C-alpha positions as CSV (number, residue, x, y, z in Angstrom):
1,M,12.1,32.2,42.2
2,G,12.0,29.2,39.6
3,I,13.9,26.7,41.1
4,E,13.8,23.6,40.6
5,P,14.8,19.8,41.4
6,L,14.7,17.8,37.9
7,E,16.3,14.6,39.3
8,P,16.1,12.8,42.9
9,G,19.6,14.7,45.1
10,W,19.1,18.2,42.9
11,R,22.1,16.5,40.1
12,T,19.9,18.1,37.7
13,F,17.4,21.4,37.8
14,R,16.1,23.8,36.3
15,I,16.5,27.5,36.9
16,Q,13.8,29.8,35.1
17,P,13.0,32.7,36.9
18,Q,9.3,34.1,37.0
19,L,10.9,38.3,37.6
20,A,7.3,39.9,35.7
21,D,7.8,43.7,36.2
22,L,10.5,43.7,39.0
23,E,13.9,45.4,38.0
24,Y,15.6,43.4,41.1
25,A,15.4,40.3,42.6
26,K,18.1,37.9,44.7
27,I,18.0,34.3,46.3
28,R,20.0,31.9,47.7
29,F,18.3,28.3,47.6
30,P,20.2,25.7,49.7
31,T,20.2,22.0,48.7
32,I,22.1,19.0,49.2
33,K,24.7,19.9,46.9
34,G,25.4,23.3,48.2
35,Y,23.5,26.8,46.8
36,I,22.1,27.9,44.5
37,D,22.5,32.1,43.9
38,A,21.1,34.1,41.9
39,A,20.0,37.5,41.4
40,Y,18.5,39.1,38.8
41,R,18.4,42.8,37.2
42,Q,16.3,43.6,34.0
43,S,14.7,46.6,32.2
44,A,13.2,47.6,29.6
45,N,16.6,46.7,27.3
46,G,17.6,43.7,28.6
47,L,18.4,41.2,31.6
48,E,21.7,40.8,34.0
49,A,22.3,37.4,36.0
50,Q,24.8,36.3,38.3
51,L,24.3,32.5,39.3
52,S,26.5,30.5,41.1
53,I,25.7,26.6,40.2
54,P,26.6,24.3,42.4
55,A,30.0,21.5,41.6
56,N,28.5,18.1,40.4
57,T,25.6,19.4,39.1
58,V,23.7,20.1,35.9
59,A,21.2,23.5,35.9
60,E,18.7,24.0,33.5
61,I,18.6,28.1,32.3
62,Y,15.2,29.9,30.7
63,L,15.8,33.5,30.9
64,P,12.3,35.8,30.2
65,R,12.5,37.0,26.6
66,K,10.6,40.3,27.3
67,N,11.2,42.5,23.9
68,K,9.8,39.4,20.9
69,S,11.3,41.7,18.0
70,G,14.9,40.9,16.6
71,K,16.9,38.3,18.5
72,P,19.1,39.3,21.8
73,V,22.9,38.5,22.3
74,L,23.8,36.3,25.1
75,R,26.9,37.0,27.1
76,V,27.8,34.5,29.8
77,N,31.2,36.2,31.7
78,G,31.9,38.1,28.5
79,K,31.4,35.8,26.1
80,E,29.0,35.9,23.1
81,Q,27.0,32.2,23.7
82,E,24.9,30.7,21.5
83,Y,20.4,30.2,22.7
84,E,17.5,29.0,21.8
85,L,14.5,30.4,21.6
86,R,11.6,28.5,22.6
87,Q,8.8,31.0,23.1
88,N,9.2,33.5,26.0
89,W,12.7,31.9,27.2
90,I,16.1,32.0,26.1
91,K,17.2,28.7,26.6
92,L,21.0,28.5,27.0
93,P,23.3,25.4,27.2
94,D,25.0,24.0,29.4
95,L,27.1,25.9,31.2
96,G,28.8,24.1,33.6
97,T,29.5,24.8,37.1
98,G,31.1,27.4,39.1
99,N,29.8,31.7,39.1
100,K,28.5,32.8,36.0
101,E,27.5,36.7,34.6
102,I,24.9,36.4,31.9
103,V,23.9,39.6,30.0
104,V,20.9,39.8,27.6
105,V,20.8,43.3,25.5
106,Y,17.3,42.8,23.3
107,H,17.7,45.2,20.0
108,P,14.8,47.3,19.1
């Protein structure tokens, strides 16, 4: 599900799901810092992600960019958020820890 440590002890880790054509996926991933929870729902119009980031960690989050035309709109916990486009990925800034609801809307 694309969750991997970037530093010993899971202080920093990457979330980069390889969803392909799955409409829904969910995982609970145990680490020494606590559980990383991730659930994804995707359609032709966008992607929804529910993430839980353990305390005292930093997550690098990359979400797949399915629609290459136009710039997707990204919302985190209901607020529009800036991001970087890196090839076929949407790289989010550091969102801190806790529960995050992320919505990506693709424009036709």
